[in-house]
KEFIVEX-55051 format. One record per residue (C-alpha): x, y, z; residue in one letter. Coordinates in nm, 3 decimals. Example, Ala and Ser with C-alpha at 12.3 -4.5 7.8 and 13.67 -1.06 7.14 Angstrom:
2
PT;1.230;-0.450;0.780;A
PT;1.367;-0.106;0.714;S
This chain:
285
PT;22.784;14.755;1.275;X
PT;22.867;14.452;1.102;X
PT;22.825;14.393;0.759;X
PT;22.585;14.212;0.548;X
PT;22.630;13.912;0.258;X
PT;22.559;14.062;-0.070;X
PT;22.621;13.782;-0.345;X
PT;22.968;13.722;-0.271;X
PT;23.045;14.019;-0.131;X
PT;23.032;14.130;0.271;X
PT;22.972;14.507;0.217;X
PT;22.814;14.774;0.502;X
PT;22.552;14.827;0.603;X
PT;22.528;15.166;0.395;X
PT;22.561;15.154;0.032;X
PT;22.522;15.404;-0.237;X
PT;22.228;15.492;-0.476;X
PT;22.311;15.580;-0.811;X
PT;21.961;15.694;-0.911;X
PT;22.014;16.059;-0.833;X
PT;22.322;16.079;-1.055;X
PT;22.172;16.154;-1.405;X
PT;21.918;16.491;-1.476;X
PT;21.628;16.517;-1.319;X
PT;21.345;16.207;-1.353;X
PT;21.676;16.028;-1.368;X
PT;21.632;16.091;-1.727;X
PT;21.979;16.285;-1.920;X
PT;22.265;16.404;-1.833;X
PT;22.409;16.507;-1.493;X
PT;22.367;16.919;-1.405;X
PT;22.712;16.915;-1.319;X
PT;22.963;16.590;-1.425;X
PT;23.270;16.717;-1.205;X
PT;23.027;16.698;-0.926;X
PT;22.835;16.378;-1.002;X
PT;23.200;16.206;-1.017;X
PT;23.331;16.365;-0.690;X
PT;23.069;16.228;-0.525;X
PT;23.172;15.840;-0.669;X
PT;23.521;15.909;-0.515;X
PT;23.422;16.033;-0.168;X
PT;23.175;15.747;-0.113;X
PT;23.447;15.510;-0.210;X
PT;23.661;15.691;0.029;X
PT;23.509;15.689;0.367;X
PT;23.422;15.360;0.308;X
PT;23.089;15.274;0.052;X
PT;23.120;14.977;-0.080;X
PT;22.789;14.896;-0.203;X
PT;22.694;15.045;-0.527;X
PT;22.371;15.009;-0.701;X
PT;22.289;15.151;-1.000;X
PT;22.141;15.038;-1.367;X
PT;22.187;15.077;-1.739;X
PT;21.867;15.202;-1.759;X
PT;21.913;15.576;-1.497;X
PT;21.953;15.822;-1.753;X
PT;21.996;15.555;-1.960;X
PT;22.323;15.516;-2.071;X
PT;22.450;15.766;-1.742;X
PT;22.464;15.658;-1.372;X
PT;22.694;15.310;-1.495;X
PT;22.900;15.568;-1.731;X
PT;23.002;15.762;-1.429;X
PT;23.055;15.485;-1.218;X
PT;23.326;15.334;-1.450;X
PT;23.568;15.676;-1.543;X
PT;23.493;15.724;-1.117;X
PT;23.638;15.414;-1.001;X
PT;23.721;15.170;-1.310;X
PT;23.987;14.998;-1.136;X
PT;23.702;14.922;-0.847;X
PT;23.830;14.875;-0.559;X
PT;23.823;14.466;-0.514;X
PT;23.613;14.499;-0.219;X
PT;23.319;14.695;-0.417;X
PT;22.964;14.510;-0.444;X
PT;22.836;14.667;-0.806;X
PT;22.470;14.598;-0.830;X
PT;22.274;14.669;-1.082;X
PT;21.870;14.594;-1.221;X
PT;21.684;14.496;-1.523;X
PT;21.328;14.434;-1.622;X
PT;21.317;14.751;-1.714;X
PT;21.393;15.053;-2.039;X
PT;21.379;15.413;-2.119;X
PT;21.163;15.554;-2.434;X
PT;21.322;15.892;-2.554;X
PT;21.114;16.107;-2.349;X
PT;21.200;15.872;-2.085;X
PT;20.909;15.709;-1.991;X
PT;20.944;15.339;-1.796;X
PT;20.859;15.022;-2.056;X
PT;20.901;14.696;-1.916;X
PT;21.152;14.486;-2.044;X
PT;21.107;14.191;-1.866;X
PT;21.137;13.918;-2.168;X
PT;21.375;13.646;-2.072;X
PT;21.582;13.783;-2.412;X
PT;21.559;14.138;-2.268;X
PT;21.740;14.022;-1.973;X
PT;21.993;13.882;-2.073;X
PT;22.112;14.100;-2.291;X
PT;22.075;14.394;-2.048;X
PT;22.270;14.176;-1.765;X
PT;22.558;14.143;-2.075;X
PT;22.489;14.529;-2.180;X
PT;22.592;14.665;-1.811;X
PT;22.866;14.376;-1.770;X
PT;23.014;14.617;-2.108;X
PT;22.917;14.954;-1.921;X
PT;23.063;14.904;-1.600;X
PT;23.356;14.660;-1.740;X
PT;23.342;14.355;-1.524;X
PT;23.308;14.023;-1.597;X
PT;23.010;13.973;-1.329;X
PT;22.771;14.229;-1.121;X
PT;22.770;14.092;-0.726;X
PT;22.400;14.069;-0.784;X
PT;22.113;14.136;-1.035;X
PT;21.755;14.283;-0.976;X
PT;21.499;14.137;-1.140;X
PT;21.258;14.445;-1.132;X
PT;20.842;14.299;-1.159;X
PT;20.613;14.575;-1.334;X
PT;20.255;14.522;-1.298;X
PT;20.310;14.173;-1.143;X
PT;19.985;14.016;-0.903;X
PT;20.200;13.736;-0.840;X
PT;20.450;13.424;-0.942;X
PT;20.306;13.281;-1.298;X
PT;20.506;13.066;-1.551;X
PT;20.644;13.451;-1.718;X
PT;20.779;13.506;-1.433;X
PT;20.978;13.112;-1.373;X
PT;21.073;13.217;-1.734;X
PT;21.219;13.513;-1.637;X
PT;21.367;13.352;-1.295;X
PT;21.562;13.069;-1.522;X
PT;21.675;13.359;-1.664;X
PT;21.822;13.508;-1.343;X
PT;21.908;13.178;-1.264;X
PT;22.091;13.069;-1.642;X
PT;22.348;13.369;-1.613;X
PT;22.449;13.319;-1.265;X
PT;22.506;12.978;-1.352;X
PT;22.718;13.111;-1.580;X
PT;22.932;13.278;-1.338;X
PT;22.788;13.648;-1.537;X
PT;22.590;13.764;-1.172;X
PT;22.689;13.664;-0.822;X
PT;22.352;13.673;-0.668;X
PT;21.989;13.677;-0.768;X
PT;21.803;13.981;-0.655;X
PT;21.442;14.044;-0.727;X
PT;21.240;14.378;-0.701;X
PT;20.830;14.524;-0.629;X
PT;20.781;14.122;-0.554;X
PT;20.485;13.999;-0.271;X
PT;20.584;13.731;-0.047;X
PT;20.395;13.486;-0.251;X
PT;20.748;13.580;-0.496;X
PT;20.978;13.531;-0.303;X
PT;20.826;13.230;-0.191;X
PT;20.806;13.109;-0.517;X
PT;21.148;13.189;-0.634;X
PT;21.289;13.018;-0.341;X
PT;21.149;12.711;-0.439;X
PT;21.448;12.745;-0.714;X
PT;21.687;12.907;-0.645;X
PT;21.845;13.082;-0.405;X
PT;21.791;13.478;-0.346;X
PT;22.090;13.723;-0.270;X
PT;21.886;14.033;-0.208;X
PT;21.571;14.211;-0.261;X
PT;21.434;14.586;-0.336;X
PT;21.146;14.682;-0.223;X
PT;20.981;15.035;-0.054;X
PT;20.965;15.014;0.306;X
PT;20.936;15.326;0.558;X
PT;20.807;15.451;0.835;X
PT;20.419;15.512;0.646;X
PT;20.472;15.204;0.455;X
PT;20.581;14.921;0.555;X
PT;20.377;14.639;0.341;X
PT;20.704;14.464;0.245;X
PT;20.695;14.391;0.648;X
PT;20.628;13.996;0.559;X
PT;20.852;14.038;0.301;X
PT;21.115;14.195;0.477;X
PT;21.108;13.921;0.741;X
PT;21.120;13.628;0.596;X
PT;21.453;13.746;0.421;X
PT;21.555;13.898;0.816;X
PT;21.471;13.436;0.859;X
PT;21.650;13.305;0.523;X
PT;21.950;13.615;0.542;X
PT;21.877;13.732;0.232;X
PT;21.987;14.146;0.184;X
PT;21.700;14.344;0.229;X
PT;21.749;14.699;0.039;X
PT;21.493;14.927;0.117;X
PT;21.410;15.168;-0.245;X
PT;21.289;15.465;-0.092;X
PT;21.362;15.491;0.255;X
PT;21.291;15.796;0.329;X
PT;20.938;15.818;0.152;X
PT;20.826;15.871;-0.210;X
PT;20.965;16.145;-0.379;X
PT;20.625;16.192;-0.543;X
PT;20.471;16.239;-0.247;X
PT;20.371;16.563;-0.069;X
PT;20.392;16.624;0.170;X
PT;20.652;16.381;0.285;X
PT;20.486;16.130;0.547;X
PT;20.803;16.070;0.614;X
PT;21.063;16.343;0.704;X
PT;20.760;16.569;0.797;X
PT;20.621;16.374;1.101;X
PT;20.619;16.501;1.364;X
PT;20.827;16.235;1.550;X
PT;21.064;16.266;1.339;X
PT;21.108;16.642;1.368;X
PT;21.172;16.608;1.700;X
PT;21.386;16.324;1.742;X
PT;21.619;16.529;1.478;X
PT;21.619;16.796;1.675;X
PT;21.749;16.614;2.025;X
PT;21.988;16.415;1.896;X
PT;22.121;16.705;1.732;X
PT;22.079;16.506;1.358;X
PT;21.912;16.592;1.030;X
PT;21.595;16.445;0.935;X
PT;21.711;16.252;0.723;X
PT;21.959;16.046;0.969;X
PT;21.693;16.022;1.149;X
PT;21.515;15.815;0.930;X
PT;21.791;15.617;0.829;X
PT;21.925;15.537;1.116;X
PT;21.576;15.422;1.278;X
PT;21.569;15.243;0.928;X
PT;21.951;15.013;1.023;X
PT;21.765;14.930;1.346;X
PT;21.382;14.758;1.178;X
PT;21.634;14.406;1.137;X
PT;22.023;14.355;1.102;X
PT;21.993;14.268;0.695;X
PT;21.857;14.567;0.603;X
PT;22.103;14.725;0.376;X
PT;22.072;15.141;0.277;X
PT;22.153;15.283;-0.032;X
PT;22.073;15.670;0.008;X
PT;22.142;15.842;-0.328;X
PT;22.276;16.178;-0.375;X
PT;22.459;16.389;-0.557;X
PT;22.611;16.603;-0.284;X
PT;22.913;16.590;-0.085;X
PT;22.748;16.771;0.222;X
PT;22.494;16.473;0.202;X
PT;22.636;16.142;0.127;X
PT;22.918;16.295;0.419;X
PT;22.559;16.261;0.640;X
PT;22.419;15.984;0.502;X
PT;22.722;15.813;0.622;X
PT;22.754;15.942;0.992;X
PT;22.441;15.748;1.036;X
PT;22.619;15.451;1.087;X
PT;22.752;15.661;1.428;X
PT;22.428;15.728;1.503;X
PT;22.222;15.590;1.769;X
PT;21.899;15.571;1.858;X
PT;21.753;15.544;2.203;X
PT;21.488;15.278;2.326;X
PT;21.203;15.527;2.321;X
PT;21.289;15.674;2.024;X
PT;21.251;15.318;1.770;X
PT;20.953;15.274;1.999;X
PT;20.793;15.590;1.906;X
PT;20.870;15.535;1.573;X
PT;20.794;15.168;1.509;X
PT;20.480;15.302;1.631;X
PT;20.371;15.522;1.323;X
PT;20.241;15.253;1.051;X
PT;20.091;15.169;1.389;X
């Protein structure tokens, strides 16, 4: 698969998401620190050159693990983080979207990862129905950080089509992170616009929400049949399908297991036939 631009980098379409490195609920230290470090090192050995992280994963856990495992970093490694959220002492997710918060947290990410610039940083929105003055103020903080060389590109997360349109009137956007999967394609219009404009689209929950039981994606009968037919796991089938949706889709599946990491990276070699792709395309419809 051809790589795709992400900020100043060109990255493989299968990267790695560091969200599962901390403890349960993305909170506290990992169950097995040595295993977490080994997963990160193996990812780079397998050719992963896009790692998605955040200072609030842990908090202060995933970035520290990435630094210990990989510093000094390969020149082609794109480190992408996100701001707009913080965690309290109980692990609750709280907003931290004031412009001063965004700038502070960008600088904290730089220090914890020991880099002068991040490939991109995503502005994660919380409870925003559409662009407003506060969103404009947030964009101004992100633009200033990019223009000062702290970040290579501006990303947006949890946005509407209207947010994207508004942001593009003010600045270039490097990537968008929205939920998108076989069962939830509510961001299809955002994805289509990103593809049209050459913006990387990085879906989260590509395997279905971790909070949904039963899982509407991995538990889908068509997915299970395809997995049996291709002698692959259901995860591999779903990730392979997601890559067929558009050439600007970048995956960041996370895991704390080397075996699952290797299975995820091997998705690059999974070729679904036209009939299977068409059947899966029809699931949400």
